[in-house]
C-alpha positions in Angstrom: -56.7 100.9 37.4 -57.2 102.3 40.7 -56.0 106.2 41.9 -53.2 106.5 45.0 -51.2 108.4 46.5 -47.9 108.5 48.0 -45.7 110.9 50.2 -42.1 109.7 50.5 -39.7 111.4 52.7 -36.2 111.9 51.9 -32.9 112.4 53.7 -32.3 116.1 54.3 -28.4 115.9 53.1 -29.6 115.2 49.6 -28.8 117.9 47.0 -31.3 118.9 44.4 -29.9 117.0 41.9 -30.1 114.1 43.8 -33.6 114.7 44.6 -34.5 115.2 41.0 -33.2 111.8 40.2 -35.4 109.8 42.8 -38.2 111.8 41.4 -37.4 110.2 38.1 -36.6 107.0 39.6 -40.3 106.9 41.5 -41.9 108.3 38.3 -40.2 105.6 36.2 -41.0 103.0 38.7 -44.8 104.1 38.1 -44.8 104.1 34.2 -42.7 101.1 33.8 -45.8 99.1 35.5 -48.1 100.6 32.8 -49.3 103.3 35.7 -49.5 106.8 34.8 -48.3 109.9 37.0 -51.5 112.5 37.4 -49.6 115.0 39.9 -46.4 115.3 41.5 -45.3 118.1 44.1 -42.1 118.4 45.9 -43.0 119.9 49.4 -39.5 121.0 50.4 -37.6 120.2 53.9 -39.5 120.0 57.0 -39.1 119.6 60.6 -40.1 116.0 61.7 -42.0 115.6 64.6 -40.0 112.7 65.8 -36.5 111.5 64.7 -36.2 109.0 61.7 -33.3 107.1 61.2 -31.5 109.8 63.5 -32.8 112.7 61.2 -34.7 115.4 62.8 -35.8 116.9 59.0 -36.6 115.5 56.1 -37.3 116.5 52.0 -41.3 115.9 51.4 -42.3 114.4 48.0 -46.0 113.8 46.9 -47.5 111.8 43.9 -50.6 110.9 43.1 -50.6 108.0 40.6 -53.1 105.2 38.6 -51.6 101.9 38.7 -52.7 98.1 39.4 -53.1 96.8 42.7 -50.7 94.7 42.7 -48.1 97.2 42.0 -48.5 99.0 45.5 -46.7 96.1 47.5 -43.8 95.6 44.7 -43.6 100.1 44.5 -43.2 99.8 48.6 -40.6 97.5 48.6 -38.7 98.5 45.9 -38.7 102.1 47.6 -38.0 100.7 51.3 -34.6 99.1 49.8 -33.7 102.6 48.4 -31.1 104.3 51.4 -32.2 107.7 50.6 -35.7 107.3 51.5 -36.7 107.8 55.5 -40.3 107.0 55.0 -43.3 106.2 52.2 -46.8 105.4 52.6 -49.3 105.0 49.7 -52.8 105.0 50.3 -55.8 104.5 47.9 -57.1 107.9 46.9 -61.0 108.8 46.5 -62.4 112.0 44.9 -64.2 114.3 47.4 -67.8 114.1 47.0 -69.7 117.0 46.4 -71.6 118.0 50.0 -74.5 119.9 49.8 -74.4 123.4 50.7 -74.9 124.2 54.3 -78.1 125.8 54.6 -78.3 129.7 56.2 -80.4 130.3 59.3 -82.7 132.2 57.0 -83.5 129.3 54.6 -83.9 127.1 57.8 -86.5 129.3 59.5 -88.5 129.4 56.1 
C-alpha cells in the first residue's frame, strides 16, 4: 500500500453536521477499500484565491491515508459526483528525508 494525502474543498454554506457527515463518508470510502486513514484535519473556512463554482470561500479538509494504487482514481471519481465538494486533489505522500545539519561558519573554517 502507498501513502497519499488529499485536500478537499467543501462549499462554505455547509453547517457543522453536514461537514461531519462528509468527513465520515470520505473516511468510509477509504476504509471500505481496505485503506487506512493516518490523519485528518479540518482546516476550516478560508478565502479562495479565485472563484470556484461561484464561491469565494471554501471549507478545507486534509487527509493522509494508505490505500492501493488503483483506489485513487475511483476515490476521485466518487468525490467529483458529490455536489457539496468544490475541489479535491490527491497526491502521493513521501516522508521527508532528514537533511544534514547546516555547518556553521566556524565548522567550515576549521
